C-alpha positions as CSV (number, residue, x, y, z in Angstrom):
1,M,1.5,-16.5,-17.9
2,T,-1.7,-13.7,-17.9
3,K,-1.2,-10.8,-15.4
4,H,-3.9,-10.1,-12.9
5,R,-5.9,-7.2,-14.0
6,L,-4.9,-5.2,-11.0
7,Y,-1.6,-4.7,-12.3
8,G,-3.0,-2.4,-14.8
9,T,-5.6,-0.5,-12.6
10,S,-4.7,3.1,-12.0
11,F,-3.1,3.4,-8.4
12,A,-5.0,6.8,-8.5
13,S,-8.4,4.9,-9.0
14,V,-7.6,2.6,-5.7
15,Y,-6.3,5.4,-3.5
16,P,-9.5,7.0,-2.7
17,L,-10.7,3.7,-1.5
18,Y,-7.9,3.4,0.9
19,V,-8.4,7.1,2.2
20,A,-12.3,6.3,2.7
21,K,-11.7,3.0,4.5
22,A,-9.4,4.8,6.9
23,E,-11.6,7.7,7.3
24,R,-14.6,5.8,8.2
25,K,-12.7,4.3,11.2
26,G,-11.6,7.7,12.3
27,R,-8.2,7.8,10.9
28,T,-7.1,10.3,8.3
29,R,-5.5,10.8,5.0
30,A,-2.2,12.0,6.2
31,E,-2.1,8.9,7.9
32,V,-2.7,6.7,4.5
33,D,-0.2,8.8,2.8
34,E,2.4,8.0,5.8
35,I,1.6,4.6,5.4
36,I,2.2,4.6,1.6
37,L,5.6,6.9,1.6
38,W,7.1,4.4,4.3
39,L,6.4,1.4,2.1
40,T,7.5,2.8,-1.3
41,G,10.0,5.7,-0.2
42,F,8.2,8.3,-2.6
43,S,8.8,12.0,-1.5
44,P,5.2,13.8,-1.0
45,E,5.8,15.8,-4.4
46,A,6.8,12.0,-6.5
47,F,3.7,10.5,-4.9
48,E,1.4,12.9,-6.0
49,A,2.8,13.4,-9.3
50,E,2.4,9.4,-9.5
51,L,-1.3,9.8,-8.6
52,A,-2.0,12.8,-11.2
53,N,0.0,10.6,-13.9
54,K,-2.8,7.8,-13.1
55,T,0.0,5.4,-12.9
56,D,-0.5,1.7,-13.1
57,F,0.1,-0.7,-9.6
58,E,2.9,-2.3,-11.9
59,T,4.8,0.8,-12.6
60,F,3.9,2.5,-9.2
61,F,5.5,-0.2,-7.5
62,A,8.3,-0.9,-10.0
63,T,9.4,2.7,-10.0
64,A,9.1,3.1,-6.3
65,P,12.4,4.8,-5.1
66,A,13.2,2.5,-2.2
67,L,10.8,-0.3,-1.0
68,N,11.3,-0.4,2.7
69,P,13.4,-3.4,4.1
70,A,11.0,-3.4,7.1
71,R,8.0,-4.6,4.8
72,A,9.1,-8.2,5.3
73,N,8.1,-8.1,8.6
74,I,4.8,-7.5,7.8
75,K,2.8,-10.8,8.6
76,G,-0.8,-12.0,8.7
77,L,-4.3,-12.3,6.6
78,V,-5.7,-10.1,3.7
79,C,-9.0,-11.6,2.2
80,G,-8.0,-14.9,3.4
81,V,-4.5,-14.9,2.1
82,R,-1.2,-14.8,4.2
83,V,1.0,-11.9,2.7
84,E,3.9,-13.5,3.6
85,E,3.0,-16.5,1.6
86,V,2.0,-14.7,-1.5
87,A,4.4,-16.0,-4.6
88,D,3.9,-13.1,-6.8
89,P,6.2,-10.5,-5.8
90,L,4.4,-7.7,-7.2
91,M,0.8,-9.0,-5.6
92,R,2.8,-9.3,-2.5
93,E,3.6,-5.4,-2.6
94,I,-0.4,-4.8,-3.0
95,R,-1.0,-7.2,-0.2
96,Y,1.6,-5.6,2.4
97,L,-0.3,-2.3,1.5
98,D,-3.6,-3.7,1.9
99,K,-2.7,-5.1,5.4
100,L,-1.1,-2.1,6.6
101,I,-4.3,0.1,5.6
102,D,-6.5,-2.8,7.5
103,E,-4.2,-2.0,10.5
104,L,-4.5,1.3,10.4
105,A,-8.4,0.9,10.0
106,K,-8.4,-1.3,12.8
107,G,-7.0,1.6,15.1
108,K,-3.6,0.1,15.6
109,A,-1.0,2.8,16.3
110,M,1.2,4.7,13.4
111,D,4.4,3.1,15.4
112,K,3.3,-0.6,15.5
113,I,2.0,-0.4,11.7
114,L,5.3,1.0,10.4
115,R,7.2,-1.7,12.3
116,R,9.2,0.8,14.2
């Protein structure tokens, strides 16, 4: 089975796109970071190190200290695909992040985004 090319893509190369999407809608980089830290369990320092190391998506999620158990409550469509129905575990994690960034860009409150 061939791996999706996104798995080998540097998270640091996609991160500015997440930030730009949020900022275009009046949200902040700090909010994007809060979402990523909530989802992965990285500390701010460890997250910055991952960006500096240009860690790929596969390694980024594999080394995440504590994937948030509440991420299973993330439901909905991303690019026409239901995130809860994505079979590949790594792709599901990536889609969870995409969905959270989409919710941020759509103006949803952080408490709702982070399933508090």
